[in-house]
C-alpha positions as CSV (number, residue, x, y, z in Angstrom):
1,M,0.0,0.0,0.0
2,G,1.4,3.4,-1.0
3,V,0.6,6.6,1.0
4,Y,1.2,9.9,-0.6
5,D,1.1,13.3,1.2
6,I,-0.5,15.8,-1.2
7,S,-0.4,18.6,1.3
8,L,1.8,21.7,1.0
9,P,4.3,22.3,3.8
10,I,3.4,25.4,5.9
11,T,6.4,27.8,5.9
12,Q,6.8,31.5,6.0
13,N,7.8,31.3,2.4
14,L,4.7,29.6,1.2
15,V,2.9,31.7,-1.4
16,T,-0.5,33.1,-0.3
17,W,-3.4,34.6,-2.1
18,P,-2.9,38.3,-2.9
19,G,-4.2,40.4,0.0
20,D,-4.4,37.5,2.5
21,P,-2.2,37.6,5.5
22,V,1.2,36.2,5.1
23,I,2.1,33.2,7.1
24,E,3.9,34.0,10.4
25,L,5.6,31.2,12.5
26,E,7.3,32.2,15.7
27,K,8.8,30.2,18.6
28,V,7.7,32.1,21.6
29,Y,9.6,29.8,24.0
30,Q,12.7,27.7,23.2
31,L,14.5,25.0,25.0
32,E,17.8,26.3,23.5
33,Q,17.2,29.6,25.3
34,G,16.6,27.9,28.7
35,D,12.8,27.7,28.6
36,V,11.1,24.7,30.0
37,A,9.6,23.8,26.6
38,T,9.6,24.9,23.0
39,V,6.2,26.5,22.1
40,S,5.4,27.9,18.7
41,R,2.7,30.4,17.5
42,I,1.3,30.5,14.0
43,N,-0.7,33.3,12.3
44,M,-2.2,32.8,8.9
45,C,-5.4,32.9,6.8
46,V,-7.5,29.8,7.0
47,H,-7.2,29.6,3.2
48,S,-3.5,29.2,3.3
49,G,-1.7,26.3,1.7
50,T,-3.7,23.1,1.4
51,H,-7.2,24.0,2.7
52,V,-10.9,23.3,2.5
53,D,-13.6,25.8,1.5
54,A,-16.8,25.6,3.4
55,P,-20.1,26.9,1.9
56,G,-20.0,29.8,4.3
57,H,-17.0,31.1,2.4
58,F,-19.2,32.6,-0.2
59,I,-22.8,31.6,0.7
60,A,-24.6,33.6,3.3
61,G,-25.8,31.2,6.0
62,G,-23.8,28.3,4.5
63,K,-22.2,25.6,6.5
64,S,-19.0,26.3,8.4
65,V,-16.0,24.0,8.1
66,D,-16.8,22.2,11.3
67,E,-20.2,21.2,9.9
68,L,-18.8,19.5,6.8
69,D,-19.6,15.8,6.3
70,L,-16.4,13.9,7.0
71,T,-17.6,11.0,4.9
72,I,-17.3,13.2,1.8
73,L,-13.7,14.2,2.8
74,T,-12.7,10.5,2.9
75,G,-13.2,7.8,0.4
76,S,-12.6,6.7,-3.2
77,A,-11.2,9.6,-5.4
78,L,-10.2,9.9,-9.0
79,V,-7.1,11.8,-9.9
80,V,-7.5,13.2,-13.4
81,D,-4.7,14.0,-15.9
82,A,-5.3,17.6,-16.9
83,L,-1.7,18.5,-17.7
84,E,-2.6,19.8,-21.2
85,A,-5.7,21.8,-20.1
86,D,-5.7,25.5,-20.0
87,N,-8.9,25.4,-18.0
88,I,-11.3,22.8,-16.7
89,N,-14.4,23.3,-18.7
90,A,-17.4,21.2,-19.5
91,A,-16.0,20.1,-22.9
92,F,-12.9,18.8,-21.2
93,L,-14.9,17.0,-18.5
94,E,-17.0,15.3,-21.2
95,K,-14.0,14.3,-23.2
96,I,-12.1,12.5,-20.4
97,D,-14.9,10.0,-19.8
98,I,-15.2,10.1,-16.0
99,P,-16.5,6.7,-14.7
100,A,-20.1,6.7,-13.5
101,G,-20.4,6.8,-9.7
102,T,-17.3,9.0,-9.2
103,N,-18.0,11.6,-6.6
104,R,-14.5,12.9,-5.7
105,L,-12.4,14.4,-8.4
106,L,-8.8,15.8,-8.1
107,F,-7.3,17.6,-11.0
108,R,-3.6,17.3,-11.7
109,T,-2.7,20.3,-13.9
110,R,0.6,22.1,-14.7
111,N,-0.1,24.1,-11.5
112,S,1.5,21.3,-9.4
113,E,4.9,22.0,-11.1
114,L,4.8,25.4,-9.4
115,W,5.1,23.9,-5.9
116,S,8.6,22.6,-6.7
117,D,9.8,26.2,-6.6
118,A,10.2,27.0,-3.0
119,Q,10.7,30.7,-3.7
120,Q,7.8,31.0,-6.2
121,M,5.7,34.2,-6.5
122,F,2.0,34.1,-6.9
123,T,0.9,33.0,-10.4
124,E,-2.1,34.7,-11.9
125,D,-2.6,32.4,-15.0
126,F,-3.1,29.2,-13.1
127,V,-5.4,26.5,-14.5
128,A,-8.8,26.8,-12.9
129,I,-12.4,25.6,-13.2
130,S,-14.6,27.4,-15.7
131,E,-18.2,28.4,-15.0
132,D,-19.6,25.7,-17.3
133,G,-17.2,23.3,-15.8
134,A,-18.5,24.1,-12.3
135,H,-22.1,23.4,-13.5
136,W,-21.0,20.1,-15.0
137,I,-19.4,19.0,-11.7
138,T,-22.5,19.8,-9.7
139,E,-24.9,18.3,-12.3
140,N,-22.9,15.0,-12.4
141,G,-23.0,14.3,-8.6
142,I,-19.4,15.3,-7.8
143,Q,-19.3,15.9,-4.0
144,L,-15.7,16.9,-3.6
145,L,-13.4,18.8,-6.0
146,G,-9.7,19.1,-5.5
147,V,-7.4,21.5,-7.3
148,D,-3.7,22.1,-7.3
149,Y,-3.5,25.8,-6.8
150,L,-4.9,28.2,-4.3
151,S,-8.3,28.7,-5.9
152,A,-10.7,26.6,-8.0
153,A,-11.8,29.8,-9.8
154,P,-9.7,31.8,-12.3
155,F,-7.8,34.8,-10.9
156,G,-9.7,38.1,-11.2
157,D,-13.1,36.5,-10.8
158,S,-14.4,39.5,-8.8
159,N,-17.9,38.0,-8.7
160,P,-16.9,34.5,-7.4
161,V,-19.4,32.6,-9.8
162,V,-17.5,29.3,-9.8
163,H,-17.3,29.1,-6.0
164,K,-20.9,30.0,-5.7
165,I,-22.1,27.4,-8.2
166,L,-20.1,24.7,-6.3
167,L,-20.8,25.8,-2.8
168,R,-24.5,26.3,-3.3
169,K,-24.7,22.6,-4.0
170,E,-22.4,21.9,-1.0
171,T,-19.7,20.5,-3.2
172,I,-16.7,20.6,-0.9
173,I,-13.7,22.4,-2.5
174,V,-10.1,21.4,-1.5
175,E,-7.5,23.8,-2.8
176,G,-3.8,24.0,-2.7
177,L,-3.0,20.3,-3.4
178,N,0.3,19.2,-4.7
179,L,-0.2,16.4,-7.2
180,L,3.1,16.7,-9.0
181,N,4.2,13.1,-8.3
182,I,0.8,11.5,-8.4
183,E,-0.2,9.2,-11.3
184,P,-3.7,9.6,-12.6
185,G,-6.1,6.9,-11.4
186,S,-8.1,5.8,-8.4
187,Y,-7.0,6.3,-4.8
188,Q,-8.5,6.5,-1.3
189,L,-8.5,10.1,-0.2
190,V,-8.2,11.2,3.5
191,C,-8.5,15.0,3.9
192,M,-9.0,16.4,7.4
193,P,-9.6,20.1,7.8
194,L,-9.0,21.6,11.3
195,K,-12.2,21.7,13.3
196,I,-12.4,25.5,13.6
197,V,-16.0,26.3,14.8
198,G,-17.8,28.8,12.6
199,A,-14.9,29.2,10.1
200,D,-15.4,29.6,6.4
201,G,-12.5,27.2,5.7
202,A,-9.5,25.5,7.3
203,P,-6.0,24.2,6.6
204,A,-6.1,20.5,6.0
205,R,-3.7,17.5,5.8
206,A,-4.6,15.5,2.7
207,I,-3.2,12.1,1.7
208,L,-3.9,9.6,-1.0
209,I,-3.7,5.8,-0.5
210,D,-3.0,3.6,-3.4
211,E,-4.1,0.1,-2.4
212,K,-2.8,-1.4,-5.6
213,I,0.7,-1.1,-4.4
214,E,2.1,-4.0,-2.3
């Protein structure tokens, strides 16, 4: 059995969405300085790194992250090869012939190559979900969508249509995945967002389990 960590490491150098708080990590007590223990503090946006969007992120009165159904965040998932796609639209989704019954989709795009650069700057032209692609996803019973950059929607979407289409149907959105070394195919997904009461999202640790490997 192979276990693959598809989460981004949280560091002060990790790229964040423009306008969001930068990540701050501080050791407030340190054994090396004679303190009784080492204790760290972190300050960051809940949408930093690998994270889950709850409906309340864009839908008034929508569920918060602590109210999400964990059975959707765990289970069989399909990793789709979208390396040649400029955007994930309905035509692309029809063409790749997703098996009936699939309800968790993770898209491996050229975005994942960006995570290999530890000093990267924010990239505006990342591969994202189009409006008709979002409609296709909700109309075809997809309950969880995973993308390999910091947003499912294109940059500059001032009216967050894509997010609203997905979150109104309570499709869980996982953003900031690193799928660079993941082959397309079926896996077991485990994605656990922090249980932050009332929050619109939360950082998550996400892994894929390949049960075909001995």
